[in-house]
C-alpha positions as CSV (number, residue, x, y, z in Angstrom):
1,M,34.2,16.0,-12.7
2,E,31.4,18.3,-11.7
3,T,29.2,17.0,-14.6
4,V,29.7,13.4,-13.4
5,L,28.6,14.4,-9.9
6,E,25.6,16.2,-11.2
7,F,24.6,13.2,-13.3
8,I,25.0,10.9,-10.3
9,R,23.0,13.3,-8.1
10,E,20.1,13.4,-10.7
11,L,20.2,9.6,-11.0
12,L,19.8,9.2,-7.2
13,K,17.0,11.7,-7.2
14,G,15.2,9.8,-9.9
15,I,15.7,6.5,-8.0
16,G,14.4,8.1,-4.8
17,R,11.3,9.4,-6.6
18,E,10.5,6.0,-8.1
19,I,10.9,4.3,-4.8
20,T,8.6,6.9,-3.1
21,A,6.0,6.6,-5.9
22,R,6.0,2.8,-5.7
23,F,5.6,2.9,-2.0
24,F,2.8,5.4,-2.2
25,R,0.9,3.5,-4.9
26,K,1.2,0.2,-3.1
27,N,0.2,1.5,0.4
28,V,-2.2,4.3,-0.4
29,L,-3.8,3.9,-3.8
30,E,-4.0,0.1,-4.0
31,Y,-5.3,-0.3,-0.5
32,K,-8.4,-2.3,-0.5
33,K,-10.5,-3.2,2.5
34,T,-11.0,-6.9,3.0
35,T,-14.6,-7.9,2.7
36,P,-16.0,-8.8,6.1
37,R,-16.8,-12.5,6.5
38,R,-20.4,-13.5,6.7
39,R,-21.5,-14.8,10.1
40,S,-22.4,-18.4,10.2
41,I,-26.0,-19.3,10.6
42,R,-25.2,-20.9,14.0
43,V,-23.9,-17.6,15.4
44,V,-26.9,-15.7,14.1
45,R,-29.3,-18.2,15.7
46,E,-27.5,-18.1,19.0
47,K,-27.8,-14.3,19.1
48,I,-31.5,-14.5,18.4
49,K,-32.0,-16.9,21.3
50,T,-30.4,-14.7,23.8
C-alpha cells in the first residue's frame, strides 16, 4: 500500500513540474513584445504643423 501511495505522490509531483514548466515557458520565455505600429503620415504632418 505504501508503494502505491509513493507512486501516486511521485506521479503528482511530475504532473506539477510539467504544468509549472509549461506555464513558465509560455509566459516568460516565449514572451515577445508586439511591434509598435507605425504612425500614419497624417499624424506626423499634424505634429509638424503644431
